[in-house]
Structure formats: structure tokens, C-alpha cells
C-alpha positions as CSV (number, residue, x, y, z in Angstrom):
1,M,18.5,-34.4,-21.4
2,T,16.9,-31.3,-22.8
3,I,14.0,-31.5,-25.3
4,P,13.8,-28.7,-27.9
5,F,10.5,-26.8,-27.6
6,K,9.8,-26.6,-31.3
7,P,9.1,-30.4,-31.8
8,V,6.9,-30.4,-28.6
9,R,5.0,-27.4,-29.9
10,D,4.6,-28.9,-33.3
11,R,3.2,-32.1,-31.7
12,W,0.8,-30.1,-29.5
13,N,-0.4,-28.1,-32.5
14,Q,-1.7,-31.3,-34.2
15,D,-4.3,-31.5,-31.4
16,P,-7.5,-29.4,-32.3
17,A,-8.3,-29.0,-28.6
18,Y,-4.9,-27.5,-28.0
19,R,-5.2,-25.2,-30.9
20,D,-8.6,-23.9,-29.7
21,A,-7.3,-23.4,-26.2
22,Y,-4.2,-21.6,-27.4
23,A,-6.3,-19.3,-29.6
24,A,-8.3,-18.3,-26.6
25,I,-5.2,-17.4,-24.5
26,G,-2.6,-17.0,-27.2
27,P,-2.1,-13.2,-27.1
28,D,-1.7,-13.1,-23.3
29,M,0.8,-16.0,-23.4
30,E,2.7,-14.6,-26.4
31,L,3.1,-11.3,-24.5
32,G,4.3,-13.2,-21.4
33,F,6.7,-15.3,-23.4
34,A,8.1,-12.2,-25.2
35,M,8.6,-10.5,-21.8
36,A,10.4,-13.5,-20.3
37,E,12.6,-13.9,-23.4
38,A,13.6,-10.2,-23.3
39,R,14.5,-10.6,-19.6
40,A,16.5,-13.8,-20.4
41,R,18.4,-12.0,-23.2
42,A,19.3,-9.3,-20.7
43,R,20.4,-12.0,-18.2
44,L,18.2,-10.6,-15.5
45,T,16.1,-12.3,-12.9
46,Q,12.5,-11.4,-12.2
47,D,13.7,-9.9,-9.0
48,D,16.3,-7.8,-10.9
49,V,13.6,-6.4,-13.2
50,A,11.2,-5.8,-10.3
51,K,13.8,-3.7,-8.5
52,R,14.5,-1.7,-11.6
53,M,10.8,-1.0,-12.0
54,N,10.1,-0.5,-8.3
55,T,7.5,-3.3,-8.2
56,S,7.4,-6.8,-6.8
57,Q,8.9,-10.0,-8.3
58,G,5.4,-11.5,-8.0
59,Q,4.0,-8.9,-10.4
60,I,6.7,-9.6,-12.9
61,A,5.9,-13.3,-12.6
62,R,2.1,-12.7,-13.2
63,W,2.9,-10.7,-16.3
64,E,5.2,-13.3,-17.7
65,R,2.8,-16.1,-17.0
66,G,0.0,-14.2,-18.8
67,Q,-2.1,-14.1,-15.7
68,V,-2.3,-10.3,-15.7
69,M,-2.0,-8.0,-18.7
70,P,0.3,-5.1,-18.0
71,S,-0.7,-1.6,-19.0
72,T,1.1,0.1,-21.9
73,A,3.0,2.3,-19.4
74,S,4.1,-0.8,-17.5
75,L,5.2,-2.5,-20.7
76,R,7.3,0.6,-21.5
77,R,8.9,0.5,-18.1
78,Y,9.5,-3.3,-18.4
79,A,11.2,-2.8,-21.8
80,E,13.4,-0.1,-20.4
81,A,14.3,-2.3,-17.4
82,V,15.5,-5.1,-19.7
83,G,17.2,-2.8,-22.2
84,A,14.6,-3.4,-24.9
85,R,12.4,-1.1,-27.1
86,L,8.7,-1.6,-26.9
87,T,7.0,-2.2,-30.2
88,I,3.2,-2.8,-30.6
89,R,1.9,-4.4,-33.7
90,L,-1.5,-5.5,-35.0
91,D,-1.3,-8.3,-37.6
92,P,-4.1,-9.2,-39.9
93,A,-6.3,-12.0,-38.7
94,E,-5.7,-15.4,-40.1
95,V,-8.5,-16.9,-42.1
């Protein structure tokens, strides 16, 4: 049985401690999720992407987990490896 992520996320977002923790790590995790989603859309494994970028599968995993922030140059190479276009955006802060 698969549980859709949205109801789980909605339930977690009701917890103030979760919201505070997410706010602290949110941008890193959002980038990691976006990278993993782009890779999944391209139907590639982490190893496939690593080979296309001439790096290690472990490095790809660290980026996708939000453990390490890739440089802009690495993000550009990652996007190219998964057949995506890199777009960087700064949104207004929520009040």
C-alpha cells in the first residue's frame, strides 16, 4: 500500500516544531528534492547521473539529500546530465 505524500506533509505541517525545523533546512531540502525529481523524470539512477557528470554516485546522493550544497557550476552540469534547464529564482519572503 502506498500513501500519497501530500496528506502526510499536510499532517506534518500542523506541527509547529516540524515547521520550524523545515524552515531551518527547507531551501537545502527543496533543492535536493528538485534534483531527485528531475533525475526521476529523466528515468536515470544516481549512478547514471554521476557517470554523465564524471563524479561519484555518493556525491549525487549527498546533493539530493541536502547534505551538501552543490556549486552553481555543478547544478548546471547536473541539469545538463538529466536533460533539464537550470533556473534560479529568489521569491519574496513570506510574512
